[in-house]
C-alpha positions in Angstrom: 127.6 58.1 218.8 126.3 55.7 216.2 124.2 58.5 214.6 127.3 60.8 214.5 129.4 58.1 212.8 126.6 57.5 210.2 126.4 61.2 209.3 130.2 61.5 209.0 130.2 58.4 206.7 127.5 60.0 204.4 129.4 63.3 204.1 132.6 61.5 203.3 130.9 59.4 200.6 129.4 62.6 199.0 132.8 64.3 199.0 134.4 61.2 197.4 131.9 61.2 194.5 132.5 64.9 193.9 136.3 64.5 193.8 136.4 61.2 191.8 134.4 62.6 188.8 135.5 66.2 188.1 133.1 67.9 185.7 134.5 69.3 182.4 133.9 73.0 181.8 133.4 72.3 178.1 130.7 69.6 178.6 130.9 66.7 176.2 134.4 66.7 174.7 134.8 64.3 171.8 138.4 65.3 171.0 137.5 67.5 168.0 136.3 71.0 167.7 132.9 71.3 166.1 134.2 74.2 164.0 137.5 72.6 163.0 138.6 74.7 160.1 140.7 71.9 158.6 137.6 69.8 157.9 135.9 72.7 156.1 135.7 72.7 152.3 137.5 75.6 150.7 135.1 78.5 150.0 134.4 79.4 146.4 133.8 83.1 145.6 130.3 83.5 144.1 130.7 85.3 140.9 127.9 87.0 138.9 129.8 86.3 135.6 130.3 83.2 133.6 133.7 82.8 131.9 134.9 81.0 128.9 138.5 80.5 127.8 138.6 81.2 124.0 142.3 80.5 123.4 145.6 79.8 125.1 148.7 80.5 123.0 152.4 79.7 123.6 154.6 82.7 123.0 158.3 82.6 122.7 160.6 85.6 122.8 164.2 85.5 121.7 166.5 87.4 124.1 170.2 87.6 124.6 170.3 84.7 127.0 168.1 82.4 124.9 164.3 82.0 124.5 161.7 82.8 127.1 158.5 80.8 127.0 155.2 82.3 128.1 151.5 81.8 127.6 148.9 84.2 126.5 145.2 83.6 127.4 142.1 85.2 125.9 139.0 85.0 128.2 135.4 86.2 127.8 133.2 86.9 130.8 129.5 87.7 130.9 126.3 87.4 133.0 124.1 86.4 130.0 121.9 89.5 130.7 123.5 92.1 128.5 126.9 92.5 130.1 130.1 91.1 128.6 133.8 91.8 128.6 137.0 90.4 127.2 140.5 90.2 128.7 144.0 89.1 127.8 146.6 87.7 130.3 150.2 86.6 129.9 152.3 84.6 132.3 154.8 81.8 132.6 152.0 79.4 133.7 148.7 78.7 132.0 146.6 79.0 135.1 148.1 82.3 136.0 147.6 83.6 132.5 143.9 82.6 132.6 143.5 84.2 136.0 145.0 87.5 134.8 142.8 87.4 131.7 139.7 86.8 133.8 140.5 89.8 136.1 141.2 92.0 133.0 137.9 90.9 131.4 135.9 91.8 134.6 137.4 95.3 134.5 136.3 95.8 130.9 132.6 94.7 131.2 130.2 96.7 129.0 126.5 96.8 128.5 125.0 95.5 125.3 121.4 96.4 124.1 119.3 93.3 123.6 115.7 93.4 122.2 113.6 90.3 122.3 116.7 88.1 122.8 118.3 89.4 119.6 120.2 92.6 118.5 118.1 95.7 117.6 119.5 96.1 114.1 122.1 94.9 111.5 125.7 95.8 112.3 129.2 95.1 111.1 132.1 94.8 113.6 135.6 95.4 112.3 139.0 94.9 113.8 142.3 94.6 111.8 141.7 92.3 108.9 138.5 90.7 110.3 134.9 91.8 109.7 131.9 90.2 111.4 128.4 90.8 109.9 125.6 90.4 112.5 121.9 90.2 111.7 118.9 90.0 114.0 116.9 86.8 113.8 113.4 85.7 114.9 112.8 83.5 117.9 113.9 79.9 117.5 116.8 80.6 115.1 119.5 80.2 117.8 123.1 81.4 117.7 124.6 80.9 114.2 128.2 81.9 114.7 131.7 80.5 114.9 133.6 79.4 118.0 135.2 82.6 119.2 132.3 84.8 118.0 129.8 82.5 119.7 131.5 82.8 123.1 131.0 86.6 123.1 127.4 86.4 121.9 126.3 83.7 124.2 127.8 85.2 127.3 126.2 88.6 126.4 122.8 86.9 126.5 121.8 87.0 122.8 119.8 83.9 121.9 118.9 84.5 118.3 121.4 85.9 115.8 123.0 85.2 112.4 126.6 86.1 111.9 129.1 85.8 109.0 132.9 86.3 109.2 135.0 87.9 106.4 138.7 88.1 106.4 141.1 86.8 109.0 140.0 83.9 111.2 142.4 84.9 114.1 140.5 84.3 117.3 141.6 87.5 119.0 140.6 89.5 115.9 137.2 87.8 115.8 136.5 88.4 119.4 137.5 92.1 119.2 135.6 92.6 116.0 132.5 91.0 117.6 132.8 93.4 120.6 133.2 96.4 118.3 130.0 95.4 116.4 128.0 94.9 119.6 129.2 98.2 121.0 127.9 100.0 117.9 124.3 98.8 118.6 121.7 101.5 119.5 118.1 101.1 120.6 115.2 103.2 119.3 115.0 105.1 122.6 118.7 106.1 122.3 118.4 107.3 118.8 115.2 109.2 119.6 116.8 110.9 122.6 119.8 112.0 120.5 117.6 113.4 117.7 115.2 115.1 120.2 112.2 113.2 118.8 109.6 110.7 120.0 110.1 107.0 119.4 107.0 106.9 117.1 108.6 109.5 114.8 111.6 107.3 114.0 
């Protein structure tokens, strides 16, 4: 009898241990999820382009009910490897105008020929009353250009160049004149292919 009572006591003690400490299915629970999304930092979209805001202008339009105030932003984007684009955005808020201009600039990205970190030949870019003269320069010269022209040249990846502006100093005109000048650049290979000759013959 004593042995039976001892066995019953051991079984009861084991059942008590099992019921007193129920195991959690999730294991160690600290009260917070490991992948709590609220604790995560907001993700930033990796972009291959650098951007620079050239100008933000306040524009007023007189309508029947009064004046409407808006902002116009001019943005230049580029990868500093021969690709650059410009865009214009308008909105009632500055941040929204810049965002629109950036999106527009990414849609208008073009390729610019670059030879030894400079332009292949002399060129003149014109837009409206602005003319930009651009000359190739040897290594170590740097970018000799004004503010709005410099933004386009640096984001295009040109490291040595000499420029001179004639006419209007309007930032939008200067940026567009610079883009027109860069788009007119041709390499020796392109000219030879158009003429149907070898590069050595040019």
